[in-house]
Backbone as XML, in Angstrom:
<?xml version="1.0"?>
<chain id="A" units="angstrom">
  <residue number="1" name="VAL">
    <atom name="N" x="-10.836" y="12.822" z="7.062"/>
    <atom name="CA" x="-10.066" y="11.765" z="7.034"/>
    <atom name="C" x="-11.453" y="10.464" z="7.246"/>
  </residue>
  <residue number="2" name="GLY">
    <atom name="N" x="-11.736" y="10.748" z="8.113"/>
    <atom name="CA" x="-12.635" y="9.632" z="8.914"/>
    <atom name="C" x="-14.111" y="9.307" z="7.568"/>
  </residue>
  <residue number="3" name="THR">
    <atom name="N" x="-14.605" y="9.942" z="7.450"/>
    <atom name="CA" x="-15.700" y="10.058" z="6.436"/>
    <atom name="C" x="-15.281" y="9.397" z="5.152"/>
  </residue>
  <residue number="4" name="ALA">
    <atom name="N" x="-14.034" y="9.804" z="4.889"/>
    <atom name="CA" x="-13.696" y="9.665" z="3.235"/>
    <atom name="C" x="-13.297" y="7.764" z="3.565"/>
  </residue>
  <residue number="5" name="ASN">
    <atom name="N" x="-12.751" y="7.377" z="4.308"/>
    <atom name="CA" x="-12.542" y="6.115" z="4.566"/>
    <atom name="C" x="-13.965" y="5.342" z="5.154"/>
  </residue>
  <residue number="6" name="GLY">
    <atom name="N" x="-14.400" y="6.041" z="5.544"/>
    <atom name="CA" x="-16.055" y="5.165" z="5.863"/>
    <atom name="C" x="-16.398" y="4.985" z="4.194"/>
  </residue>
  <residue number="7" name="VAL">
    <atom name="N" x="-16.903" y="6.139" z="3.429"/>
    <atom name="CA" x="-17.128" y="5.851" z="2.219"/>
    <atom name="C" x="-16.117" y="4.846" z="1.309"/>
  </residue>
  <residue number="8" name="ALA">
    <atom name="N" x="-15.194" y="5.065" z="1.379"/>
    <atom name="CA" x="-14.365" y="3.789" z="0.857"/>
    <atom name="C" x="-14.755" y="2.603" z="1.100"/>
  </residue>
  <residue number="9" name="THR">
    <atom name="N" x="-14.855" y="2.427" z="2.282"/>
    <atom name="CA" x="-14.831" y="0.990" z="2.593"/>
    <atom name="C" x="-16.294" y="0.763" z="2.174"/>
  </residue>
  <residue number="10" name="SER">
    <atom name="N" x="-17.386" y="1.317" z="2.348"/>
    <atom name="CA" x="-19.058" y="1.112" z="2.400"/>
    <atom name="C" x="-19.162" y="0.427" z="0.990"/>
  </residue>
  <residue number="11" name="LEU">
    <atom name="N" x="-18.138" y="1.523" z="0.083"/>
    <atom name="CA" x="-18.216" y="1.113" z="-1.738"/>
    <atom name="C" x="-17.561" y="-0.189" z="-1.829"/>
  </residue>
  <residue number="12" name="GLN">
    <atom name="N" x="-16.469" y="-0.337" z="-1.148"/>
    <atom name="CA" x="-15.664" y="-1.751" z="-1.212"/>
    <atom name="C" x="-16.448" y="-2.932" z="-0.840"/>
  </residue>
  <residue number="13" name="MET">
    <atom name="N" x="-17.417" y="-2.682" z="0.435"/>
    <atom name="CA" x="-18.324" y="-3.932" z="0.436"/>
    <atom name="C" x="-19.316" y="-4.218" z="-0.295"/>
  </residue>
  <residue number="14" name="ILE">
    <atom name="N" x="-19.703" y="-2.803" z="-1.058"/>
    <atom name="CA" x="-21.171" y="-3.010" z="-1.878"/>
    <atom name="C" x="-20.437" y="-3.843" z="-3.057"/>
  </residue>
  <residue number="15" name="GLY">
    <atom name="N" x="-19.173" y="-3.473" z="-3.413"/>
    <atom name="CA" x="-18.861" y="-4.398" z="-4.851"/>
    <atom name="C" x="-18.406" y="-5.515" z="-4.352"/>
  </residue>
  <residue number="16" name="ILE">
    <atom name="N" x="-17.487" y="-6.046" z="-3.082"/>
    <atom name="CA" x="-17.857" y="-7.536" z="-2.783"/>
    <atom name="C" x="-19.080" y="-8.352" z="-2.859"/>
  </residue>
  <residue number="17" name="ALA">
    <atom name="N" x="-20.099" y="-7.617" z="-2.276"/>
    <atom name="CA" x="-21.323" y="-8.468" z="-2.350"/>
    <atom name="C" x="-21.814" y="-8.732" z="-3.688"/>
  </residue>
  <residue number="18" name="LEU">
    <atom name="N" x="-21.772" y="-7.739" z="-4.647"/>
    <atom name="CA" x="-22.334" y="-7.919" z="-5.675"/>
    <atom name="C" x="-21.271" y="-8.695" z="-6.645"/>
  </residue>
  <residue number="19" name="ALA">
    <atom name="N" x="-19.903" y="-8.711" z="-6.210"/>
    <atom name="CA" x="-19.103" y="-9.640" z="-6.856"/>
    <atom name="C" x="-19.444" y="-11.233" z="-6.751"/>
  </residue>
  <residue number="20" name="ASN">
    <atom name="N" x="-19.810" y="-11.174" z="-5.296"/>
    <atom name="CA" x="-19.903" y="-12.511" z="-4.754"/>
    <atom name="C" x="-21.050" y="-12.962" z="-5.397"/>
  </residue>
  <residue number="21" name="MET">
    <atom name="N" x="-22.429" y="-12.455" z="-5.469"/>
    <atom name="CA" x="-23.716" y="-12.721" z="-5.961"/>
    <atom name="C" x="-23.224" y="-12.866" z="-7.428"/>
  </residue>
  <residue number="22" name="LEU">
    <atom name="N" x="-22.596" y="-12.132" z="-7.898"/>
    <atom name="CA" x="-22.474" y="-12.561" z="-9.946"/>
    <atom name="C" x="-21.546" y="-14.020" z="-9.837"/>
  </residue>
  <residue number="23" name="VAL">
    <atom name="N" x="-20.670" y="-14.151" z="-8.934"/>
    <atom name="CA" x="-20.020" y="-15.374" z="-9.081"/>
    <atom name="C" x="-20.574" y="-16.459" z="-8.749"/>
  </residue>
  <residue number="24" name="GLY">
    <atom name="N" x="-21.474" y="-16.426" z="-8.027"/>
    <atom name="CA" x="-22.759" y="-17.483" z="-7.665"/>
    <atom name="C" x="-23.510" y="-18.009" z="-8.866"/>
  </residue>
  <residue number="25" name="SER">
    <atom name="N" x="-24.024" y="-16.502" z="-9.445"/>
    <atom name="CA" x="-24.836" y="-16.742" z="-10.690"/>
    <atom name="C" x="-24.100" y="-17.474" z="-11.666"/>
  </residue>
  <residue number="26" name="LEU">
    <atom name="N" x="-23.034" y="-16.915" z="-11.961"/>
    <atom name="CA" x="-22.068" y="-17.748" z="-12.778"/>
    <atom name="C" x="-21.790" y="-19.063" z="-12.615"/>
  </residue>
  <residue number="27" name="GLN">
    <atom name="N" x="-21.719" y="-19.563" z="-11.340"/>
    <atom name="CA" x="-21.324" y="-20.806" z="-11.330"/>
    <atom name="C" x="-22.741" y="-21.657" z="-11.571"/>
  </residue>
  <residue number="28" name="ASP">
    <atom name="N" x="-23.647" y="-20.945" z="-11.058"/>
    <atom name="CA" x="-25.291" y="-21.833" z="-11.457"/>
    <atom name="C" x="-25.549" y="-22.033" z="-12.891"/>
  </residue>
  <residue number="29" name="MET">
    <atom name="N" x="-24.910" y="-21.029" z="-13.849"/>
    <atom name="CA" x="-25.163" y="-20.930" z="-15.079"/>
    <atom name="C" x="-24.138" y="-21.832" z="-15.655"/>
  </residue>
  <residue number="30" name="GLY">
    <atom name="N" x="-23.231" y="-22.492" z="-14.913"/>
    <atom name="CA" x="-22.395" y="-23.547" z="-15.815"/>
    <atom name="C" x="-22.588" y="-24.741" z="-16.585"/>
  </residue>
  <residue number="31" name="PRO">
    <atom name="N" x="-22.773" y="-24.880" z="-17.866"/>
    <atom name="CA" x="-23.489" y="-25.965" z="-18.096"/>
    <atom name="C" x="-22.565" y="-27.655" z="-18.087"/>
  </residue>
  <residue number="32" name="ARG">
    <atom name="N" x="-21.759" y="-27.570" z="-17.238"/>
    <atom name="CA" x="-20.893" y="-29.025" z="-17.154"/>
    <atom name="C" x="-20.908" y="-29.183" z="-15.517"/>
  </residue>
  <residue number="33" name="PHE">
    <atom name="N" x="-21.031" y="-30.391" z="-15.519"/>
    <atom name="CA" x="-20.573" y="-30.704" z="-13.995"/>
    <atom name="C" x="-19.133" y="-31.771" z="-14.034"/>
  </residue>
  <residue number="34" name="TYR">
    <atom name="N" x="-18.734" y="-31.543" z="-12.825"/>
    <atom name="CA" x="-17.676" y="-32.370" z="-12.837"/>
    <atom name="C" x="-17.785" y="-33.939" z="-12.603"/>
  </residue>
  <residue number="35" name="PRO">
    <atom name="N" x="-17.389" y="-34.930" z="-12.921"/>
    <atom name="CA" x="-17.650" y="-36.271" z="-13.378"/>
    <atom name="C" x="-17.789" y="-36.724" z="-12.012"/>
  </residue>
  <residue number="36" name="GLY">
    <atom name="N" x="-18.932" y="-37.596" z="-11.837"/>
    <atom name="CA" x="-19.135" y="-38.086" z="-10.574"/>
    <atom name="C" x="-19.984" y="-37.194" z="-9.890"/>
  </residue>
  <residue number="37" name="THR">
    <atom name="N" x="-20.209" y="-35.934" z="-9.752"/>
    <atom name="CA" x="-20.319" y="-35.098" z="-8.609"/>
    <atom name="C" x="-21.516" y="-34.050" z="-9.161"/>
  </residue>
  <residue number="38" name="THR">
    <atom name="N" x="-22.088" y="-33.433" z="-8.320"/>
    <atom name="CA" x="-23.123" y="-32.455" z="-8.686"/>
    <atom name="C" x="-22.772" y="-31.154" z="-8.389"/>
  </residue>
  <residue number="39" name="VAL">
    <atom name="N" x="-21.219" y="-31.232" z="-8.561"/>
    <atom name="CA" x="-20.838" y="-29.849" z="-8.374"/>
    <atom name="C" x="-20.783" y="-29.249" z="-9.949"/>
  </residue>
  <residue number="40" name="LYS">
    <atom name="N" x="-20.950" y="-27.856" z="-10.267"/>
    <atom name="CA" x="-20.835" y="-27.315" z="-11.626"/>
    <atom name="C" x="-19.380" y="-27.022" z="-12.028"/>
  </residue>
  <residue number="41" name="SER">
    <atom name="N" x="-18.998" y="-26.855" z="-13.020"/>
    <atom name="CA" x="-18.000" y="-26.599" z="-13.488"/>
    <atom name="C" x="-17.422" y="-24.867" z="-13.093"/>
  </residue>
  <residue number="42" name="TYR">
    <atom name="N" x="-16.205" y="-24.523" z="-13.181"/>
    <atom name="CA" x="-16.018" y="-22.917" z="-12.568"/>
    <atom name="C" x="-15.450" y="-22.321" z="-13.545"/>
  </residue>
  <residue number="43" name="SER">
    <atom name="N" x="-15.685" y="-22.881" z="-14.879"/>
    <atom name="CA" x="-15.100" y="-22.395" z="-16.098"/>
    <atom name="C" x="-15.553" y="-20.726" z="-16.515"/>
  </residue>
  <residue number="44" name="TYR">
    <atom name="N" x="-16.754" y="-20.514" z="-15.790"/>
    <atom name="CA" x="-17.479" y="-19.023" z="-15.977"/>
    <atom name="C" x="-16.875" y="-18.077" z="-15.119"/>
  </residue>
  <residue number="45" name="CYS">
    <atom name="N" x="-16.373" y="-18.817" z="-13.681"/>
    <atom name="CA" x="-15.999" y="-18.131" z="-12.938"/>
    <atom name="C" x="-14.593" y="-17.800" z="-13.183"/>
  </residue>
  <residue number="46" name="MET">
    <atom name="N" x="-14.206" y="-18.663" z="-13.738"/>
    <atom name="CA" x="-12.497" y="-17.926" z="-14.253"/>
    <atom name="C" x="-12.347" y="-17.172" z="-14.963"/>
  </residue>
  <residue number="47" name="VAL">
    <atom name="N" x="-13.598" y="-17.302" z="-16.317"/>
    <atom name="CA" x="-13.345" y="-16.406" z="-16.954"/>
    <atom name="C" x="-13.431" y="-14.827" z="-16.375"/>
  </residue>
  <residue number="48" name="PHE">
    <atom name="N" x="-14.438" y="-14.814" z="-15.606"/>
    <atom name="CA" x="-14.766" y="-13.737" z="-14.928"/>
    <atom name="C" x="-13.545" y="-13.105" z="-14.021"/>
  </residue>
  <residue number="49" name="PHE">
    <atom name="N" x="-12.811" y="-13.761" z="-13.594"/>
    <atom name="CA" x="-11.891" y="-13.366" z="-12.810"/>
    <atom name="C" x="-10.659" y="-12.809" z="-13.526"/>
  </residue>
  <residue number="50" name="ILE">
    <atom name="N" x="-10.454" y="-13.571" z="-14.698"/>
    <atom name="CA" x="-9.080" y="-13.112" z="-15.640"/>
    <atom name="C" x="-9.857" y="-11.763" z="-16.327"/>
  </residue>
  <residue number="51" name="PHE">
    <atom name="N" x="-10.945" y="-11.585" z="-16.610"/>
    <atom name="CA" x="-11.322" y="-10.198" z="-16.944"/>
    <atom name="C" x="-11.319" y="-9.328" z="-15.939"/>
  </residue>
  <residue number="52" name="CYS">
    <atom name="N" x="-11.744" y="-9.430" z="-14.626"/>
    <atom name="CA" x="-11.525" y="-8.312" z="-13.543"/>
    <atom name="C" x="-9.685" y="-7.968" z="-13.677"/>
  </residue>
  <residue number="53" name="GLY">
    <atom name="N" x="-8.890" y="-9.125" z="-13.621"/>
    <atom name="CA" x="-7.499" y="-8.983" z="-13.553"/>
    <atom name="C" x="-6.958" y="-8.209" z="-14.566"/>
  </residue>
  <residue number="54" name="VAL">
    <atom name="N" x="-7.233" y="-8.484" z="-15.941"/>
    <atom name="CA" x="-6.942" y="-7.793" z="-17.206"/>
    <atom name="C" x="-7.387" y="-6.469" z="-17.145"/>
  </residue>
  <residue number="55" name="ALA">
    <atom name="N" x="-9.013" y="-6.171" z="-16.749"/>
    <atom name="CA" x="-9.541" y="-5.018" z="-16.454"/>
    <atom name="C" x="-8.492" y="-4.053" z="-15.665"/>
  </residue>
  <residue number="56" name="ALA">
    <atom name="N" x="-8.201" y="-4.524" z="-14.453"/>
    <atom name="CA" x="-7.583" y="-3.914" z="-13.635"/>
    <atom name="C" x="-6.115" y="-3.571" z="-13.627"/>
  </residue>
  <residue number="57" name="SER">
    <atom name="N" x="-5.163" y="-4.316" z="-14.423"/>
    <atom name="CA" x="-3.999" y="-3.984" z="-15.066"/>
    <atom name="C" x="-4.151" y="-3.018" z="-15.989"/>
  </residue>
  <residue number="58" name="LEU">
    <atom name="N" x="-4.897" y="-2.906" z="-16.882"/>
    <atom name="CA" x="-4.964" y="-1.938" z="-17.860"/>
    <atom name="C" x="-5.510" y="-0.568" z="-17.059"/>
  </residue>
  <residue number="59" name="LEU">
    <atom name="N" x="-6.553" y="-0.493" z="-16.487"/>
    <atom name="CA" x="-6.655" y="0.699" z="-15.572"/>
    <atom name="C" x="-5.477" y="1.078" z="-14.830"/>
  </residue>
  <residue number="60" name="THR">
    <atom name="N" x="-4.969" y="0.514" z="-14.481"/>
    <atom name="CA" x="-3.341" y="0.680" z="-13.707"/>
    <atom name="C" x="-2.371" y="1.370" z="-14.336"/>
  </residue>
  <residue number="61" name="LEU">
    <atom name="N" x="-2.349" y="0.793" z="-15.570"/>
    <atom name="CA" x="-1.366" y="1.400" z="-16.635"/>
    <atom name="C" x="-1.981" y="2.723" z="-17.089"/>
  </residue>
  <residue number="62" name="ILE">
    <atom name="N" x="-3.315" y="2.921" z="-17.300"/>
    <atom name="CA" x="-3.785" y="3.835" z="-17.904"/>
    <atom name="C" x="-3.420" y="4.992" z="-16.976"/>
  </residue>
  <residue number="63" name="ILE">
    <atom name="N" x="-4.047" y="4.767" z="-15.762"/>
    <atom name="CA" x="-3.556" y="5.675" z="-14.455"/>
    <atom name="C" x="-2.257" y="6.267" z="-14.507"/>
  </residue>
  <residue number="64" name="ASN">
    <atom name="N" x="-1.339" y="5.311" z="-14.475"/>
    <atom name="CA" x="-0.060" y="5.780" z="-14.414"/>
    <atom name="C" x="0.793" y="6.076" z="-15.726"/>
  </residue>
  <residue number="65" name="LEU">
    <atom name="N" x="0.141" y="5.885" z="-17.041"/>
    <atom name="CA" x="0.567" y="6.841" z="-18.018"/>
    <atom name="C" x="0.071" y="8.260" z="-18.099"/>
  </residue>
  <residue number="66" name="LEU">
    <atom name="N" x="-1.237" y="8.389" z="-17.194"/>
    <atom name="CA" x="-2.067" y="9.846" z="-17.195"/>
    <atom name="C" x="-1.039" y="10.662" z="-16.159"/>
  </residue>
  <residue number="67" name="ASP">
    <atom name="N" x="-0.741" y="10.113" z="-15.334"/>
    <atom name="CA" x="-0.108" y="10.599" z="-14.160"/>
    <atom name="C" x="1.229" y="10.827" z="-14.418"/>
  </residue>
  <residue number="68" name="ALA">
    <atom name="N" x="1.826" y="10.322" z="-15.431"/>
    <atom name="CA" x="3.432" y="10.441" z="-15.786"/>
    <atom name="C" x="3.141" y="12.037" z="-16.722"/>
  </residue>
  <residue number="69" name="ARG">
    <atom name="N" x="2.160" y="11.675" z="-17.634"/>
    <atom name="CA" x="1.954" y="13.156" z="-18.306"/>
    <atom name="C" x="1.805" y="14.528" z="-17.604"/>
  </residue>
  <residue number="70" name="ALA">
    <atom name="N" x="1.074" y="14.181" z="-16.284"/>
    <atom name="CA" x="0.818" y="15.544" z="-15.652"/>
    <atom name="C" x="1.516" y="15.805" z="-14.399"/>
  </residue>
  <residue number="71" name="GLY">
    <atom name="N" x="2.940" y="15.319" z="-14.599"/>
    <atom name="CA" x="3.845" y="15.712" z="-13.776"/>
    <atom name="C" x="4.476" y="14.285" z="-12.790"/>
  </residue>
  <residue number="72" name="GLY">
    <atom name="N" x="3.755" y="13.365" z="-12.765"/>
    <atom name="CA" x="3.988" y="12.184" z="-12.009"/>
    <atom name="C" x="4.017" y="12.083" z="-10.153"/>
  </residue>
  <residue number="73" name="ALA">
    <atom name="N" x="2.931" y="12.871" z="-10.025"/>
    <atom name="CA" x="2.788" y="13.223" z="-8.554"/>
    <atom name="C" x="2.635" y="11.954" z="-7.717"/>
  </residue>
  <residue number="74" name="LEU">
    <atom name="N" x="2.022" y="10.821" z="-8.383"/>
    <atom name="CA" x="1.675" y="9.705" z="-7.987"/>
    <atom name="C" x="2.730" y="8.773" z="-7.651"/>
  </residue>
  <residue number="75" name="ASN">
    <atom name="N" x="3.654" y="8.593" z="-8.461"/>
    <atom name="CA" x="4.816" y="7.866" z="-7.978"/>
    <atom name="C" x="6.059" y="8.694" z="-7.765"/>
  </residue>
  <residue number="76" name="ALA">
    <atom name="N" x="5.696" y="10.149" z="-7.111"/>
    <atom name="CA" x="6.987" y="11.002" z="-6.669"/>
    <atom name="C" x="7.629" y="10.173" z="-5.289"/>
  </residue>
  <residue number="77" name="PRO">
    <atom name="N" x="8.743" y="10.554" z="-4.915"/>
    <atom name="CA" x="9.510" y="9.881" z="-3.741"/>
    <atom name="C" x="8.759" y="10.662" z="-3.114"/>
  </residue>
  <residue number="78" name="LYS">
    <atom name="N" x="8.617" y="10.367" z="-1.558"/>
    <atom name="CA" x="8.601" y="11.335" z="-0.420"/>
    <atom name="C" x="9.682" y="12.269" z="-0.345"/>
  </residue>
  <residue number="79" name="VAL">
    <atom name="N" x="9.372" y="13.543" z="-0.415"/>
    <atom name="CA" x="10.499" y="14.519" z="0.317"/>
    <atom name="C" x="10.296" y="14.499" z="1.632"/>
  </residue>
  <residue number="80" name="GLN">
    <atom name="N" x="11.669" y="14.481" z="2.040"/>
    <atom name="CA" x="11.865" y="14.670" z="3.596"/>
    <atom name="C" x="11.849" y="15.851" z="3.893"/>
  </residue>
  <residue number="81" name="PRO">
    <atom name="N" x="11.169" y="16.820" z="4.703"/>
    <atom name="CA" x="11.391" y="17.992" z="5.326"/>
    <atom name="C" x="12.812" y="18.273" z="5.587"/>
  </residue>
  <residue number="82" name="PRO">
    <atom name="N" x="13.732" y="19.286" z="5.522"/>
    <atom name="CA" x="15.075" y="19.634" z="6.222"/>
    <atom name="C" x="15.085" y="19.668" z="7.564"/>
  </residue>
  <residue number="83" name="GLN">
    <atom name="N" x="16.150" y="19.178" z="8.257"/>
    <atom name="CA" x="16.019" y="18.797" z="9.694"/>
    <atom name="C" x="16.619" y="20.354" z="10.126"/>
  </residue>
  <residue number="84" name="ALA">
    <atom name="N" x="16.014" y="20.791" z="11.159"/>
    <atom name="CA" x="16.287" y="21.962" z="11.874"/>
    <atom name="C" x="18.071" y="21.459" z="12.591"/>
  </residue>
  <residue number="85" name="THR">
    <atom name="N" x="18.814" y="22.286" z="12.840"/>
    <atom name="CA" x="19.720" y="21.846" z="13.424"/>
    <atom name="C" x="20.244" y="23.454" z="14.508"/>
  </residue>
  <residue number="86" name="ASN">
    <atom name="N" x="20.206" y="23.000" z="15.379"/>
    <atom name="CA" x="20.760" y="23.638" z="16.638"/>
    <atom name="C" x="22.210" y="23.628" z="16.886"/>
  </residue>
  <residue number="87" name="THR">
    <atom name="N" x="22.699" y="24.587" z="16.850"/>
    <atom name="CA" x="23.961" y="24.670" z="17.076"/>
    <atom name="C" x="24.792" y="24.947" z="18.627"/>
  </residue>
  <residue number="88" name="ASN">
    <atom name="N" x="23.756" y="25.410" z="19.035"/>
    <atom name="CA" x="24.016" y="25.859" z="20.683"/>
    <atom name="C" x="23.895" y="24.663" z="21.691"/>
  </residue>
  <residue number="89" name="SER">
    <atom name="N" x="23.266" y="23.433" z="21.374"/>
    <atom name="CA" x="23.331" y="22.176" z="22.103"/>
    <atom name="C" x="24.094" y="21.192" z="21.713"/>
  </residue>
  <residue number="90" name="ARG">
    <atom name="N" x="24.220" y="20.208" z="22.525"/>
    <atom name="CA" x="25.378" y="19.219" z="21.837"/>
    <atom name="C" x="24.528" y="18.044" z="22.163"/>
  </residue>
  <residue number="91" name="SER">
    <atom name="N" x="24.417" y="17.246" z="21.256"/>
    <atom name="CA" x="23.666" y="15.898" z="21.139"/>
    <atom name="C" x="24.901" y="14.735" z="21.755"/>
  </residue>
  <residue number="92" name="LEU">
    <atom name="N" x="24.002" y="14.021" z="22.380"/>
    <atom name="CA" x="24.944" y="12.884" z="23.007"/>
    <atom name="C" x="26.100" y="12.478" z="22.152"/>
  </residue>
  <residue number="93" name="ALA">
    <atom name="N" x="25.937" y="12.107" z="21.079"/>
    <atom name="CA" x="27.211" y="11.549" z="19.936"/>
    <atom name="C" x="28.118" y="12.633" z="20.340"/>
  </residue>
  <residue number="94" name="ASP">
    <atom name="N" x="27.704" y="14.057" z="20.036"/>
    <atom name="CA" x="28.973" y="14.981" z="20.303"/>
    <atom name="C" x="29.787" y="14.708" z="21.354"/>
  </residue>
  <residue number="95" name="THR">
    <atom name="N" x="29.110" y="14.693" z="22.697"/>
    <atom name="CA" x="29.889" y="14.299" z="24.180"/>
    <atom name="C" x="30.727" y="13.194" z="23.831"/>
  </residue>
  <residue number="96" name="THR">
    <atom name="N" x="30.236" y="12.044" z="23.481"/>
    <atom name="CA" x="31.127" y="10.700" z="23.527"/>
    <atom name="C" x="32.120" y="11.006" z="23.149"/>
  </residue>
  <residue number="97" name="SER">
    <atom name="N" x="32.513" y="11.789" z="21.942"/>
    <atom name="CA" x="33.751" y="11.885" z="21.312"/>
    <atom name="C" x="34.864" y="13.091" z="22.157"/>
  </residue>
  <residue number="98" name="LEU">
    <atom name="N" x="34.345" y="13.374" z="22.925"/>
    <atom name="CA" x="34.977" y="14.098" z="23.746"/>
    <atom name="C" x="36.455" y="13.668" z="24.305"/>
  </residue>
  <residue number="99" name="GLN">
    <atom name="N" x="37.517" y="14.374" z="24.621"/>
    <atom name="CA" x="38.777" y="13.507" z="25.146"/>
    <atom name="C" x="38.708" y="13.983" z="26.601"/>
  </residue>
  <residue number="100" name="PRO">
    <atom name="N" x="38.929" y="13.296" z="27.638"/>
    <atom name="CA" x="38.841" y="13.751" z="28.858"/>
    <atom name="C" x="39.957" y="14.910" z="29.212"/>
  </residue>
  <residue number="101" name="VAL">
    <atom name="N" x="39.546" y="15.632" z="30.013"/>
    <atom name="CA" x="40.324" y="16.875" z="30.733"/>
    <atom name="C" x="41.462" y="16.318" z="31.832"/>
  </residue>
  <residue number="102" name="GLU">
    <atom name="N" x="42.811" y="16.654" z="31.489"/>
    <atom name="CA" x="43.801" y="16.318" z="32.479"/>
    <atom name="C" x="43.702" y="17.418" z="33.604"/>
  </residue>
  <residue number="103" name="THR">
    <atom name="N" x="43.204" y="17.280" z="34.627"/>
    <atom name="CA" x="43.364" y="18.208" z="36.063"/>
    <atom name="C" x="44.886" y="18.379" z="36.453"/>
  </residue>
  <residue number="104" name="PRO">
    <atom name="N" x="44.983" y="19.775" z="36.872"/>
    <atom name="CA" x="46.539" y="19.615" z="37.378"/>
    <atom name="C" x="47.029" y="19.094" z="38.502"/>
  </residue>
  <residue number="105" name="PRO">
    <atom name="N" x="47.922" y="18.714" z="38.869"/>
    <atom name="CA" x="48.502" y="18.116" z="39.970"/>
    <atom name="C" x="47.930" y="18.971" z="41.172"/>
  </residue>
  <residue number="106" name="ALA">
    <atom name="N" x="47.696" y="18.205" z="42.448"/>
    <atom name="CA" x="47.422" y="18.877" z="43.425"/>
    <atom name="C" x="48.627" y="19.572" z="44.121"/>
  </residue>
  <residue number="107" name="ASP">
    <atom name="N" x="48.192" y="20.848" z="45.061"/>
    <atom name="CA" x="49.442" y="21.683" z="45.251"/>
    <atom name="C" x="50.025" y="20.891" z="46.813"/>
  </residue>
  <residue number="108" name="PRO">
    <atom name="N" x="51.349" y="19.869" z="46.836"/>
    <atom name="CA" x="51.329" y="19.018" z="47.785"/>
    <atom name="C" x="51.352" y="19.955" z="48.980"/>
  </residue>
  <residue number="109" name="ARG">
    <atom name="N" x="51.341" y="21.125" z="49.601"/>
    <atom name="CA" x="51.731" y="21.896" z="50.503"/>
    <atom name="C" x="51.012" y="21.287" z="51.693"/>
  </residue>
</chain>
């Protein structure tokens, strides 16, 4: 499990680094400047982020449809294993519902 998490994290960090470089390049390629500044417009960056959101939504829909056709394991509820019961022992809840036992009166002799 540790190796899989390490590989997944490494791939995610590579993707983040590449996305940051792409966004920087898109920002530099923008043809317009904000009025009165040297800051370029974020139009190309916004188109990129909209594309990423639409692509992620479509991939999610495709994965869910394919999973539903294959039996729906990804969206299946978590199955709880049956709990073993021991009839020889009493729990604290069982002992609190017991009535006190009346003791017989003491012999006055």
